[in-house]
C-alpha positions as CSV (number, residue, x, y, z in Angstrom):
1,M,-89.7,17.2,46.1
2,A,-89.0,13.8,44.4
3,G,-92.7,13.1,44.1
4,L,-93.0,16.7,42.4
5,V,-90.2,15.7,40.0
6,Q,-91.8,12.5,39.1
7,S,-95.1,14.2,38.6
8,K,-93.4,16.8,36.3
9,G,-91.9,13.8,34.3
10,R,-95.2,12.1,33.9
11,L,-96.9,15.2,32.7
12,K,-94.1,16.0,30.4
13,A,-94.3,12.5,28.9
14,S,-98.2,12.9,28.5
15,L,-97.6,16.3,26.8
16,L,-95.3,14.6,24.4
17,L,-97.5,11.9,23.7
18,A,-100.5,14.4,23.0
19,Q,-98.6,16.3,20.8
20,A,-96.9,13.6,18.6
21,P,-98.8,10.9,16.9
22,V,-98.3,7.4,15.6
23,M,-98.7,7.7,11.9
24,L,-100.2,4.6,10.4
25,V,-99.9,4.4,6.5
26,F,-101.8,1.9,4.5
27,G,-103.1,1.5,1.1
28,T,-104.9,-1.9,0.5
29,R,-107.9,-3.7,1.9
30,P,-106.0,-6.2,3.7
31,E,-103.8,-3.5,5.5
32,A,-107.1,-1.9,6.4
33,I,-108.6,-4.8,8.0
34,K,-105.4,-5.7,10.0
35,L,-104.5,-2.1,11.0
36,A,-108.2,-1.3,12.1
37,P,-107.8,-3.2,15.6
38,V,-104.5,-1.7,16.0
39,V,-105.9,1.9,15.7
40,T,-108.6,0.9,18.2
41,A,-106.2,-0.4,20.7
42,L,-103.9,2.6,20.5
43,R,-106.6,5.0,20.8
44,S,-107.9,2.9,23.9
45,R,-104.5,3.7,25.5
46,A,-105.0,7.6,24.6
47,I,-102.1,7.3,22.1
48,P,-102.8,9.9,19.2
49,T,-103.0,8.3,15.9
50,L,-102.8,9.6,12.4
51,I,-104.3,7.4,9.6
52,V,-102.7,8.0,6.2
53,A,-104.4,6.3,3.2
54,T,-102.1,6.0,0.0
55,G,-105.0,5.4,-2.3
56,Q,-103.4,2.1,-3.6
57,H,-106.8,0.4,-3.2
58,P,-108.9,3.6,-3.6
59,H,-112.3,2.1,-3.0
60,L,-111.9,-1.1,-1.2
61,A,-109.4,-0.1,1.6
62,P,-111.4,3.0,2.9
63,A,-114.6,0.8,2.9
64,M,-112.7,-1.6,5.3
65,L,-111.8,1.1,7.7
66,Q,-115.5,2.4,7.8
67,Q,-116.8,-1.1,8.7
68,A,-114.6,-0.7,11.7
69,G,-116.1,2.7,12.5
70,L,-112.7,4.4,11.5
71,Q,-111.7,6.7,8.5
72,A,-108.5,7.9,7.0
73,D,-107.4,11.3,8.3
74,I,-105.4,12.1,5.3
75,D,-105.9,10.3,1.8
76,L,-103.1,10.9,-0.6
77,G,-105.1,9.7,-3.4
78,L,-102.0,8.4,-5.4
79,H,-103.7,5.7,-7.5
80,R,-104.2,6.4,-11.1
81,P,-104.8,3.9,-13.9
82,G,-101.7,1.9,-14.9
83,I,-99.7,3.1,-12.0
84,T,-96.8,0.6,-11.3
85,P,-95.2,-0.3,-7.8
86,P,-92.2,1.8,-8.7
87,D,-94.4,4.6,-9.4
88,L,-96.3,4.3,-6.2
89,V,-93.0,4.0,-4.1
90,G,-91.7,7.2,-5.8
91,A,-94.9,9.0,-5.1
92,L,-94.8,8.2,-1.5
93,V,-91.3,9.0,-1.0
94,A,-92.2,12.4,-2.6
95,H,-95.4,13.1,-0.6
96,L,-94.9,11.7,2.8
97,P,-92.1,14.0,3.9
98,T,-94.5,16.9,3.7
99,L,-96.8,15.0,6.2
100,F,-93.7,14.2,8.4
101,R,-92.9,17.8,8.6
102,Q,-96.4,18.8,9.4
103,H,-97.3,16.3,11.9
104,A,-94.0,15.4,13.4
105,P,-94.9,11.6,14.1
106,R,-93.0,9.9,16.9
107,L,-93.3,6.6,15.0
108,T,-94.3,5.6,11.8
109,L,-96.3,2.2,11.4
110,V,-96.7,0.1,8.3
111,Q,-98.4,-3.4,8.0
112,G,-97.4,-6.3,5.9
113,D,-95.7,-6.4,2.6
114,T,-97.6,-4.1,0.1
115,T,-96.1,-1.2,-2.1
116,S,-97.7,1.1,0.3
117,A,-95.9,-0.4,3.2
118,F,-92.4,-0.4,1.5
119,G,-92.9,3.1,0.2
120,A,-93.8,4.4,3.6
121,A,-91.1,2.6,5.4
122,L,-88.7,3.9,2.7
123,A,-89.9,7.5,3.3
124,A,-89.7,7.3,7.0
125,T,-86.1,6.1,6.9
126,Y,-85.0,8.8,4.6
127,A,-86.7,11.1,7.2
128,Q,-84.8,9.5,9.8
129,L,-88.0,8.6,11.6
130,P,-88.7,5.5,13.8
131,L,-90.5,2.5,12.0
132,A,-92.6,0.0,13.2
133,H,-93.6,-3.0,11.2
134,V,-96.8,-5.1,12.0
135,E,-96.8,-8.6,10.5
136,A,-92.8,-8.7,10.4
137,G,-90.8,-11.8,9.7
138,L,-93.1,-13.6,7.2
139,R,-90.8,-15.4,4.6
140,A,-91.7,-17.8,1.7
141,G,-88.1,-18.5,0.9
142,H,-87.9,-17.3,-2.8
143,P,-87.2,-13.8,-3.7
144,T,-89.8,-13.7,-6.4
145,D,-92.6,-15.9,-5.3
146,P,-94.7,-13.9,-4.1
147,F,-93.6,-10.8,-6.1
148,P,-93.3,-8.0,-5.1
149,E,-94.2,-8.9,-1.5
150,E,-91.2,-11.2,-0.5
151,M,-88.9,-8.4,-1.7
152,H,-90.8,-5.7,0.1
153,R,-90.9,-7.5,3.6
154,R,-87.4,-8.5,3.4
155,L,-86.4,-4.9,2.6
156,I,-88.5,-3.4,5.3
157,A,-87.0,-5.6,8.0
158,P,-83.6,-3.7,8.4
159,L,-85.3,-0.2,8.5
160,A,-87.7,-0.9,11.4
161,C,-86.8,-0.7,15.2
162,L,-90.0,-2.4,16.4
163,H,-91.0,-5.7,14.6
164,F,-94.5,-7.1,15.5
165,A,-94.2,-10.7,14.4
166,P,-97.3,-12.9,14.3
167,T,-95.5,-16.3,15.2
168,A,-92.4,-17.6,16.8
169,S,-91.2,-18.9,13.4
170,A,-91.6,-15.2,11.9
171,A,-89.5,-13.9,14.9
172,A,-86.8,-16.7,14.1
173,A,-86.8,-15.5,10.6
174,L,-85.9,-12.0,11.6
175,R,-83.3,-13.2,14.1
176,A,-81.8,-15.3,11.4
177,E,-81.4,-12.1,9.1
178,G,-79.5,-10.4,12.0
179,I,-82.4,-8.3,13.5
180,P,-81.5,-7.6,17.2
181,A,-83.8,-9.9,19.4
182,G,-84.8,-6.9,21.6
183,R,-86.5,-5.3,18.6
184,I,-88.6,-8.3,17.9
185,H,-92.1,-8.9,19.6
186,V,-94.1,-12.0,19.0
187,T,-97.7,-10.7,19.2
188,G,-100.0,-13.0,16.9
189,N,-101.6,-11.5,13.9
190,S,-104.0,-8.5,14.3
191,G,-106.0,-10.1,11.4
192,I,-107.2,-12.8,13.8
193,D,-108.4,-9.8,16.1
194,A,-110.4,-8.5,13.1
195,V,-111.9,-11.9,12.2
196,L,-113.0,-12.8,15.6
197,A,-114.5,-9.2,16.2
198,T,-116.4,-9.5,12.8
199,S,-117.6,-12.9,13.5
200,A,-119.1,-11.9,17.0
201,M,-120.6,-8.8,15.3
202,L,-122.4,-11.2,12.7
203,A,-123.5,-13.3,15.6
204,G,-125.0,-10.5,17.4
205,Q,-126.6,-8.7,14.3
206,A,-129.6,-10.7,13.0
207,A,-130.5,-8.3,10.5
208,L,-127.1,-8.1,9.0
209,A,-127.1,-12.0,8.6
210,A,-130.4,-11.9,6.9
211,D,-129.2,-9.3,4.4
212,L,-126.2,-11.6,3.6
213,R,-128.6,-14.5,3.2
214,A,-130.8,-12.2,0.9
215,R,-127.6,-11.1,-1.1
216,F,-126.5,-14.8,-1.7
217,P,-129.8,-16.9,-1.9
218,L,-128.0,-19.7,-3.8
219,L,-126.0,-20.8,-1.1
220,A,-129.1,-22.0,0.8
221,T,-130.1,-24.1,-2.4
222,P,-129.7,-27.9,-1.9
223,G,-127.0,-29.5,-3.9
224,P,-123.1,-30.1,-3.8
225,P,-121.2,-28.2,-1.0
226,W,-120.1,-24.7,-1.8
227,L,-116.4,-23.7,-1.8
228,L,-115.0,-20.3,-1.5
229,A,-112.4,-19.7,-4.1
230,T,-110.1,-16.5,-4.8
231,V,-107.2,-16.0,-6.9
232,H,-105.4,-12.5,-7.4
233,R,-101.7,-12.8,-7.0
234,R,-99.3,-11.4,-9.8
235,E,-97.3,-14.8,-9.9
236,N,-100.7,-16.6,-10.5
237,Q,-101.6,-14.6,-13.6
238,G,-101.1,-15.7,-17.1
239,E,-101.0,-19.7,-17.5
240,R,-101.1,-20.1,-13.8
241,L,-104.3,-18.5,-13.5
242,S,-105.8,-20.4,-16.4
243,S,-104.7,-23.6,-14.9
244,I,-106.5,-22.5,-11.6
245,L,-109.7,-21.4,-13.3
246,A,-109.7,-24.6,-15.3
247,A,-109.9,-26.7,-11.9
248,F,-112.6,-24.4,-10.8
249,A,-114.6,-25.2,-13.8
250,A,-113.8,-28.7,-13.7
251,L,-115.1,-29.1,-10.1
252,A,-118.4,-27.4,-10.9
253,R,-119.0,-29.3,-14.1
254,G,-118.0,-32.5,-12.1
255,G,-121.0,-32.1,-9.8
256,G,-118.9,-32.6,-6.8
257,A,-118.9,-28.9,-5.6
258,R,-120.1,-25.6,-6.3
259,L,-118.0,-22.4,-6.2
260,I,-118.5,-18.7,-5.2
261,V,-115.7,-16.8,-6.6
262,P,-115.1,-13.1,-5.6
263,V,-113.4,-11.6,-8.5
264,H,-110.4,-9.3,-8.1
265,P,-110.6,-5.9,-9.9
266,T,-107.2,-6.4,-11.3
267,P,-108.0,-6.3,-15.0
268,A,-106.1,-9.2,-16.1
269,V,-107.7,-11.5,-13.4
270,Q,-111.1,-10.0,-13.9
271,Q,-111.2,-10.3,-17.5
272,R,-109.8,-13.9,-17.7
273,T,-112.1,-15.2,-14.6
274,T,-115.2,-13.7,-16.3
275,A,-114.3,-15.4,-19.7
276,L,-113.5,-18.7,-18.4
277,L,-116.1,-19.1,-15.5
278,G,-118.9,-16.5,-16.4
279,H,-121.1,-19.2,-18.1
280,V,-120.1,-22.2,-16.0
281,P,-123.0,-23.8,-14.1
282,G,-122.5,-24.2,-10.5
283,I,-120.1,-21.2,-10.2
284,L,-121.2,-17.8,-8.8
285,L,-119.1,-14.9,-9.7
286,C,-119.3,-11.8,-7.3
287,A,-117.7,-8.5,-6.8
288,P,-115.1,-8.2,-4.2
289,Q,-116.7,-8.4,-0.6
290,D,-116.3,-6.3,2.5
291,H,-114.9,-8.0,5.6
292,A,-118.2,-8.8,7.1
293,A,-119.6,-10.5,4.0
294,L,-116.2,-12.5,3.4
295,V,-116.4,-13.8,7.2
296,W,-120.0,-14.9,6.7
297,L,-119.0,-16.4,3.4
298,I,-116.2,-18.6,4.9
299,G,-119.0,-19.7,7.4
300,Q,-121.4,-20.8,4.7
301,T,-118.7,-22.7,2.7
302,A,-117.3,-26.2,3.1
303,L,-113.8,-25.2,2.0
304,V,-111.5,-22.3,1.0
305,L,-109.4,-22.3,-2.2
306,T,-107.0,-19.3,-2.1
307,D,-103.7,-17.7,-2.9
308,S,-104.5,-14.9,-0.3
309,G,-102.5,-14.7,2.9
310,G,-105.3,-13.2,4.9
311,L,-107.8,-16.1,4.1
312,Q,-105.0,-18.6,5.0
313,E,-105.1,-17.0,8.4
314,E,-108.9,-16.5,8.8
315,A,-110.4,-19.5,7.6
316,P,-108.9,-21.9,10.1
317,A,-110.1,-19.6,13.2
318,L,-113.6,-19.9,11.7
319,G,-113.2,-23.8,11.3
320,R,-112.6,-24.1,7.6
321,R,-109.6,-25.8,5.8
322,V,-107.5,-24.0,3.2
323,L,-106.2,-25.2,-0.1
324,I,-103.5,-22.8,-0.9
325,L,-103.0,-22.3,-4.7
326,R,-99.4,-21.4,-4.7
327,E,-96.1,-23.2,-4.8
328,A,-95.1,-21.9,-1.2
329,T,-96.3,-19.8,1.7
330,E,-95.0,-17.6,4.1
331,R,-97.5,-19.0,6.5
332,P,-96.5,-22.6,7.4
333,E,-98.1,-22.8,10.7
334,G,-101.6,-23.6,9.3
335,V,-100.0,-26.3,7.1
336,D,-98.0,-27.7,10.1
337,M,-101.3,-27.7,12.1
338,G,-103.2,-29.7,9.4
339,A,-105.6,-26.9,8.8
340,A,-104.2,-25.9,5.4
341,Q,-102.5,-27.6,2.4
342,L,-100.1,-26.3,-0.2
343,V,-101.6,-27.7,-3.6
344,G,-99.9,-25.4,-6.2
345,T,-101.6,-24.4,-9.5
346,D,-101.8,-27.6,-11.6
347,T,-105.5,-28.2,-12.5
348,H,-105.5,-32.0,-11.6
349,A,-103.6,-31.3,-8.3
350,I,-106.2,-28.9,-7.4
351,I,-109.2,-31.3,-8.4
352,R,-107.6,-34.2,-6.4
353,A,-107.0,-32.0,-3.2
354,V,-110.4,-30.5,-3.2
355,H,-111.9,-34.2,-3.3
356,A,-109.7,-35.3,-0.6
357,A,-110.4,-32.3,1.8
358,L,-114.3,-32.7,1.3
359,A,-113.8,-36.4,2.4
360,L,-112.3,-35.3,5.8
361,P,-114.3,-34.7,9.0
362,P,-115.1,-31.0,9.7
363,L,-112.3,-28.8,11.3
364,D,-112.6,-27.4,14.6
365,P,-111.8,-23.8,14.9
366,C,-108.0,-23.5,15.4
367,F,-105.5,-20.5,15.8
368,P,-102.2,-21.0,14.4
369,Y,-101.7,-17.2,13.8
370,G,-102.9,-15.7,17.2
371,D,-105.5,-15.7,19.9
372,G,-107.4,-12.4,19.0
373,R,-105.2,-10.2,21.3
374,A,-102.4,-9.2,19.0
375,S,-103.6,-5.6,18.8
376,H,-103.5,-5.4,22.5
377,R,-100.0,-6.5,22.6
378,I,-98.9,-4.2,19.8
379,A,-100.4,-1.2,21.5
380,A,-98.9,-2.0,24.9
381,V,-95.3,-2.4,23.3
382,I,-96.1,1.1,21.4
383,E,-97.1,2.7,24.5
384,R,-93.8,1.6,26.6
385,W,-91.7,2.4,23.6
386,L,-92.9,6.0,23.4
387,H,-92.4,6.7,26.8
388,R,-88.9,5.2,26.9
389,A,-87.7,6.5,23.5
390,Q,-85.9,10.0,22.9
391,P,-87.9,12.0,20.2
392,T,-84.9,12.7,18.0
393,R,-83.8,10.2,15.5
394,A,-84.7,6.8,14.1
395,P,-82.4,3.9,15.3
396,R,-79.6,2.5,13.1
397,P,-80.8,0.3,10.3
398,V,-79.5,-3.0,10.4
399,I,-77.4,-4.1,7.4
400,N,-75.9,-7.6,7.2
401,G,-76.7,-8.1,10.9
402,R,-74.9,-5.0,11.9
403,K,-76.3,-1.6,12.8
404,S,-75.1,1.1,10.4
405,G,-74.3,4.7,10.8
406,K,-74.0,6.6,14.4
407,L,-77.7,7.0,15.2
408,V,-78.7,6.0,18.5
409,A,-81.0,3.2,18.9
410,M,-84.3,3.6,20.8
411,G,-86.5,1.4,22.7
412,A,-86.5,-2.2,23.9
413,A,-88.4,-5.3,22.8
414,S,-89.2,-8.8,23.6
415,S,-89.3,-12.0,21.3
416,T,-91.7,-13.7,23.9
417,M,-95.6,-13.3,23.5
418,T,-97.0,-11.7,26.5
419,G,-100.2,-10.0,27.5
């Protein structure tokens, strides 16, 4: 009889999992890159998923999913010319409740610090649905730098019941804000899973590598080393952007380096970059690249200059140093390991830092942000949580280190990386 009861319990749990999906909401290219391996890991455990695209990056994000063999189940198509972050948040709060009612997700999962992540987190909380946050706990230490990303991630934290922190320092930041340790899991960053998988794919597909060499023939020409340079953040627009681009131009004109610059589609960035760098010898401007091409480009260049969070993580794993074109970073582990350096946005400081970095011996691949198994850990935690949690309401949000309201918390977590 006891065995029959246990079998019925397992059957009930299996049926429950089969009926109620984990809803993953994303909107941008980096989210797509980092969520794709999580989706794959969840599906490998027979956990149903529902992928919802917000349309924040209407062309770039779906392409990233497709490269991983995935596609969105639902595309809200919320992007429109001139849409602002408050507009997108409002649209998500208005549109997602319909999907929540139709699909009854057991868990809503968001990644990072984008407007899509914040809007989806807010909508799930209003619907009293449990929320999981991938890449939780990153903190730059300044409320408006980067903006609005720092604000978003700080506001998502008290709403989530599962926090997947990429590093021990990210977990410590969450605990310092009053998030219960039992809700925090140190998993590594799923972006490292993605970059290692993409690197392995490139190594195994000679035709793809040949296509990339044909797409960028200048990289094979003799001359100064090539650098990969990107800039796109809101706080780096205006005078900061001009200062950064002046450094790129001076480096190329000085003959000590050549630069390949994927140009972000944001009009303010695109227009100024084209105007200041479009005719500079030694600078190759190109469109934003898919993940495979970007990983390949990192491997073909000697150094990465960027204000991108994802490139800060990916380049060290591929054996390339990073010069961070920002005043602060929420990813200090690479700096601590010597794989990255904060150089700011001053023209002369950037030039000096590039010359110094090029004089250093090559960097061996290093992994301050994960070992390539983050998605496996995330999926394992979610699987355990789904079997333990009662399919009723979300846990109480954490406000000022205390749980608010009278809702019952669900699930348990660990702040130690396992698996």
